[in-house]
GUFIDREN-422122 format. One record per residue (C-alpha): residue number from 0; x, y, z. Coordinates in steps of 0.2 Angstrom, whole numbers, plus 2048, in hexadecimal, padded with zeros to 3 digits. Last residue first. Layout:
GUFIDREN-422122
[NUM, [X, Y, Z]]
...
***
This chain:
GUFIDREN-422122
[314, [46C, 1B4, 2D5]]
[313, [45C, 1AF, 2DD]]
[312, [45C, 19C, 2E3]]
[311, [463, 1A2, 2F6]]
[310, [453, 1AB, 2F8]]
[309, [447, 19E, 2F7]]
[308, [438, 1A3, 301]]
[307, [42B, 196, 304]]
[306, [41C, 192, 2F7]]
[305, [40E, 18C, 2FF]]
[304, [402, 198, 300]]
[303, [406, 19C, 2EE]]
[302, [401, 18C, 2E8]]
[301, [3F1, 18E, 2F2]]
[300, [3ED, 19E, 2E9]]
[299, [3F2, 195, 2D8]]
[298, [3E5, 188, 2DA]]
[297, [3D8, 194, 2DF]]
[296, [3DB, 19F, 2D0]]
[295, [3DB, 190, 2C5]]
[294, [3CC, 189, 2CB]]
[293, [3C3, 19B, 2CA]]
[292, [3C9, 19D, 2B8]]
[291, [3C5, 18D, 2B0]]
[290, [3B5, 193, 2A7]]
[289, [3BD, 1A4, 2A2]]
[288, [3CE, 19B, 29B]]
[287, [3C4, 190, 291]]
[286, [3BB, 19F, 289]]
[285, [3CB, 1A8, 285]]
[284, [3D2, 198, 27C]]
[283, [3C2, 196, 273]]
[282, [3C2, 1A8, 26D]]
[281, [3D4, 1A6, 267]]
[280, [3D0, 199, 259]]
[279, [3D5, 186, 255]]
[278, [3CA, 17E, 248]]
[277, [3C1, 16E, 24A]]
[276, [3BB, 165, 239]]
[275, [3C5, 157, 23B]]
[274, [3C9, 14C, 22D]]
[273, [3DB, 151, 22B]]
[272, [3DE, 14C, 23E]]
[271, [3EA, 154, 249]]
[270, [3E0, 164, 24F]]
[269, [3E7, 169, 25F]]
[268, [3DA, 168, 26D]]
[267, [3D6, 178, 276]]
[266, [3D7, 183, 285]]
[265, [3E3, 177, 28E]]
[264, [3E8, 182, 29C]]
[263, [3FB, 182, 29E]]
[262, [404, 182, 2AE]]
[261, [416, 188, 2B3]]
[260, [41F, 18A, 2C3]]
[259, [431, 192, 2C2]]
[258, [43E, 195, 2D0]]
[257, [448, 1A4, 2CC]]
[256, [45B, 1A4, 2C9]]
[255, [45C, 1B1, 2BB]]
[254, [460, 1A6, 2AD]]
[253, [451, 19C, 2B4]]
[252, [445, 1AB, 2B2]]
[251, [44D, 1AE, 2A1]]
[250, [449, 19D, 29A]]
[249, [439, 19D, 2A3]]
[248, [434, 1AD, 299]]
[247, [439, 1A5, 289]]
[246, [42E, 196, 28C]]
[245, [41F, 19F, 291]]
[244, [417, 1A3, 27F]]
[243, [410, 19C, 26F]]
[242, [407, 18C, 274]]
[241, [408, 178, 272]]
[240, [404, 16B, 27E]]
[239, [40A, 159, 282]]
[238, [419, 15B, 278]]
[237, [424, 14B, 276]]
[236, [42D, 14E, 265]]
[235, [41E, 142, 25D]]
[234, [411, 14D, 264]]
[233, [41B, 15C, 25B]]
[232, [41A, 153, 24B]]
[231, [408, 14F, 24C]]
[230, [405, 163, 251]]
[229, [40F, 168, 242]]
[228, [407, 15D, 235]]
[227, [3F6, 162, 23B]]
[226, [3FB, 175, 23A]]
[225, [3FD, 17F, 249]]
[224, [3F6, 18F, 24C]]
[223, [3FB, 1A0, 245]]
[222, [402, 1AD, 250]]
[221, [40E, 1A3, 253]]
[220, [420, 1A2, 258]]
[219, [41E, 18F, 25F]]
[218, [420, 189, 271]]
[217, [420, 177, 277]]
[216, [419, 172, 289]]
[215, [41D, 161, 290]]
[214, [412, 159, 29D]]
[213, [408, 158, 2AC]]
[212, [3F6, 155, 2AE]]
[211, [3E8, 15D, 2BA]]
[210, [3D6, 159, 2B4]]
[209, [3D1, 14B, 2C1]]
[208, [3DD, 151, 2CD]]
[207, [3D4, 161, 2D0]]
[206, [3CB, 15C, 2E1]]
[205, [3D2, 16B, 2EA]]
[204, [3DD, 161, 2F6]]
[203, [3E3, 157, 2E6]]
[202, [3E7, 167, 2DD]]
[201, [3F1, 16E, 2EB]]
[200, [3FC, 15E, 2ED]]
[199, [3FE, 15E, 2DA]]
[198, [405, 170, 2DB]]
[197, [410, 16C, 2E9]]
[196, [419, 15F, 2DF]]
[195, [419, 16A, 2D1]]
[194, [421, 178, 2DC]]
[193, [42E, 16B, 2E2]]
[192, [432, 166, 2D0]]
[191, [437, 178, 2CA]]
[190, [435, 17A, 2B9]]
[189, [445, 17E, 2B0]]
[188, [44E, 170, 2B8]]
[187, [457, 169, 2A7]]
[186, [459, 17B, 2A3]]
[185, [46B, 180, 2AA]]
[184, [470, 191, 2A6]]
[183, [47F, 194, 29A]]
[182, [486, 1A6, 29C]]
[181, [481, 1A7, 2AE]]
[180, [474, 1B2, 2B5]]
[179, [46E, 1C4, 2B7]]
[178, [47C, 1CE, 2BF]]
[177, [487, 1C3, 2B2]]
[176, [481, 1CC, 2A4]]
[175, [483, 1C2, 295]]
[174, [484, 1C8, 283]]
[173, [479, 1C3, 276]]
[172, [46C, 1B4, 275]]
[171, [464, 1B1, 286]]
[170, [453, 1B5, 27E]]
[169, [454, 1A5, 273]]
[168, [450, 1A6, 261]]
[167, [45E, 19D, 25A]]
[166, [455, 193, 24D]]
[165, [453, 182, 25A]]
[164, [44E, 190, 267]]
[163, [43E, 193, 25D]]
[162, [439, 182, 261]]
[161, [43C, 184, 274]]
[160, [436, 173, 27A]]
[159, [430, 173, 28D]]
[158, [430, 169, 29D]]
[157, [426, 165, 2AC]]
[156, [418, 171, 2A7]]
[155, [408, 16D, 2B2]]
[154, [3FA, 16B, 2A7]]
[153, [3E9, 170, 2AC]]
[152, [3DA, 169, 2A3]]
[151, [3CC, 173, 29C]]
[150, [3CC, 16B, 28A]]
[149, [3D1, 159, 28C]]
[148, [3E2, 150, 28D]]
[147, [3E5, 13E, 28A]]
[146, [3E9, 141, 277]]
[145, [3F7, 14A, 27B]]
[144, [3F9, 15A, 26F]]
[143, [3EE, 166, 27A]]
[142, [3EE, 178, 274]]
[141, [3F5, 185, 281]]
[140, [3EF, 194, 28B]]
[139, [3FD, 199, 297]]
[138, [403, 19B, 2A7]]
[137, [413, 19F, 2AF]]
[136, [417, 1A1, 2C3]]
[135, [427, 1A9, 2C6]]
[134, [430, 1A6, 2D7]]
[133, [43E, 1B2, 2DF]]
[132, [439, 1C3, 2DB]]
[131, [443, 1D0, 2E1]]
[130, [43F, 1DF, 2D7]]
[129, [44E, 1DC, 2CC]]
[128, [44A, 1CB, 2C8]]
[127, [438, 1D2, 2C4]]
[126, [43F, 1DE, 2B7]]
[125, [449, 1D0, 2B1]]
[124, [43A, 1C6, 2AD]]
[123, [431, 1D7, 2A6]]
[122, [43C, 1D7, 297]]
[121, [439, 1C5, 292]]
[120, [42F, 1C8, 282]]
[119, [439, 1D8, 27E]]
[118, [449, 1D0, 280]]
[117, [442, 1C1, 275]]
[116, [43D, 1CD, 268]]
[115, [44E, 1D3, 264]]
[114, [452, 1E5, 269]]
[113, [45A, 1F2, 25C]]
[112, [460, 203, 262]]
[111, [460, 211, 256]]
[110, [46C, 21F, 25A]]
[109, [468, 230, 253]]
[108, [476, 23E, 252]]
[107, [471, 251, 252]]
[106, [47E, 25C, 248]]
[105, [47B, 270, 24B]]
[104, [489, 273, 257]]
[103, [491, 27D, 248]]
[102, [4A2, 276, 24B]]
[101, [49C, 266, 251]]
[100, [497, 25E, 261]]
[99, [489, 251, 25E]]
[98, [47A, 253, 268]]
[97, [472, 243, 26E]]
[96, [463, 23A, 269]]
[95, [45A, 22A, 26C]]
[94, [44F, 220, 262]]
[93, [448, 20F, 268]]
[92, [446, 202, 25B]]
[91, [43D, 1F1, 25D]]
[90, [441, 1E4, 251]]
[89, [439, 1D2, 252]]
[88, [42D, 1DB, 25C]]
[87, [41D, 1D9, 252]]
[86, [410, 1D0, 25E]]
[85, [416, 1BF, 258]]
[84, [424, 1BC, 265]]
[83, [418, 1BE, 273]]
[82, [417, 1CA, 282]]
[81, [40C, 1C7, 292]]
[80, [3FC, 1CD, 298]]
[79, [3F5, 1D0, 2AA]]
[78, [406, 1CE, 2B2]]
[77, [405, 1CB, 2C4]]
[76, [411, 1D1, 2D1]]
[75, [411, 1C8, 2E3]]
[74, [413, 1CC, 2F4]]
[73, [40E, 1BE, 300]]
[72, [3FE, 1BE, 30D]]
[71, [3F5, 1B1, 304]]
[70, [3F7, 1BC, 2F4]]
[69, [3FD, 1CE, 2F6]]
[68, [3FD, 1DC, 2E9]]
[67, [405, 1E3, 2DA]]
[66, [3FD, 1E3, 2C9]]
[65, [406, 1E6, 2B8]]
[64, [3F9, 1EB, 2AC]]
[63, [3F8, 1E7, 297]]
[62, [3E6, 1DE, 298]]
[61, [3EA, 1CE, 28D]]
[60, [3DC, 1C6, 288]]
[59, [3DD, 1CE, 276]]
[58, [3F0, 1CF, 272]]
[57, [3FA, 1E1, 26F]]
[56, [404, 1E0, 280]]
[55, [410, 1EF, 281]]
[54, [421, 1EF, 285]]
[53, [427, 1F7, 295]]
[52, [437, 203, 293]]
[51, [42F, 20F, 2A1]]
[50, [41E, 208, 2A8]]
[49, [40E, 213, 2A4]]
[48, [40A, 209, 294]]
[47, [40B, 1FA, 29E]]
[46, [3FC, 1FF, 2A9]]
[45, [401, 1FF, 2BA]]
[44, [3F7, 1F8, 2C9]]
[43, [3FA, 1F9, 2DB]]
[42, [3EF, 1ED, 2E4]]
[41, [3EB, 1E9, 2F6]]
[40, [3E5, 1D7, 2F3]]
[39, [3E9, 1CC, 2E4]]
[38, [3DA, 1C2, 2DE]]
[37, [3D9, 1CE, 2CF]]
[36, [3E8, 1C8, 2C8]]
[35, [3E4, 1B7, 2C4]]
[34, [3D6, 1BF, 2B9]]
[33, [3E3, 1C0, 2AC]]
[32, [3E0, 1AE, 2A6]]
[31, [3D8, 1B0, 296]]
[30, [3E9, 1AF, 28C]]
[29, [3F8, 1AC, 298]]
[28, [3FA, 1B5, 2A9]]
[27, [40B, 1B6, 2B0]]
[26, [40D, 1B6, 2C3]]
[25, [41C, 1BC, 2CC]]
[24, [420, 1B7, 2DE]]
[23, [42D, 1C0, 2EA]]
[22, [424, 1D1, 2E8]]
[21, [42A, 1E0, 2F0]]
[20, [41A, 1EB, 2F2]]
[19, [41C, 1FE, 2F7]]
[18, [418, 205, 2E6]]
[17, [41E, 213, 2DA]]
[16, [430, 213, 2E0]]
[15, [433, 200, 2DE]]
[14, [42A, 202, 2CD]]
[13, [436, 20F, 2C6]]
[12, [445, 207, 2CD]]
[11, [441, 1F7, 2C3]]
[10, [43F, 201, 2B2]]
[9, [44F, 20A, 2B5]]
[8, [457, 1FA, 2BB]]
[7, [453, 1F1, 2AA]]
[6, [45B, 200, 2A1]]
[5, [46B, 1FF, 2AC]]
[4, [46D, 1EB, 2A9]]
[3, [46C, 1F0, 297]]
[2, [45F, 1EB, 28A]]
[1, [461, 1DE, 27E]]
[0, [46D, 1DD, 26E]]
***
């Protein structure tokens, strides 16, 4: 089971009470891309550990901070560190106690509530919905499956493959709360076409067209990198890049009626040849993020500048 609407609202109300910012845009930073949050002006920063009910990020390269501020004059909230299925959240228990009424009044009852990994990974998205966010910008570091991709390329996500979802690992599993969205949300338009078009214009104006791609992102559970056989299979299924995040967040954002723009920084080439000596590693991911940081910041700044309010698209 997941959080109740009231539990989400406790967190959202706490944040609203502790900052004057009212964000319309949320930016979720992938591995090595946390510097995006530093470009916000008039910052109000919260550690995840200080926010009621908020999960904790455990991955190197994810700072674990929620940063409110303005970008190009628009109110934004930025996650410096996201949550992943592989971080040990398959079952998370919260203990609550209530006094039972018995003859001797000594009986204390304990209730253990279990939350699935998907509900914890996507917890911030519904908080953003309650804060008034209309547009979610999701970024990630990914391995390139497309043979035409190079390390350092930026891929606009036009669609995704939810491999864990084939086994029933979907963040919308369980009772549906109509206050967030419909029971069966459409995913054929998950990644906003107009925002992708805007991003291409921005990239052209900045001279980034040479390393801008557009393709399909595939999510796996991780934390192990993919085998050669798995990479070859995913390529045949139509994936251009592979990673361990983003898709669950996108599903919940669309369920809540948000527009979504996604991009992947190609931080390594997926190993697809048994004769190759290359090996994927997390440090390579972080290093590529650092090298592309300033260009990503400029691109997203310009994108945010061009985003118009979209009140009718929020549930």
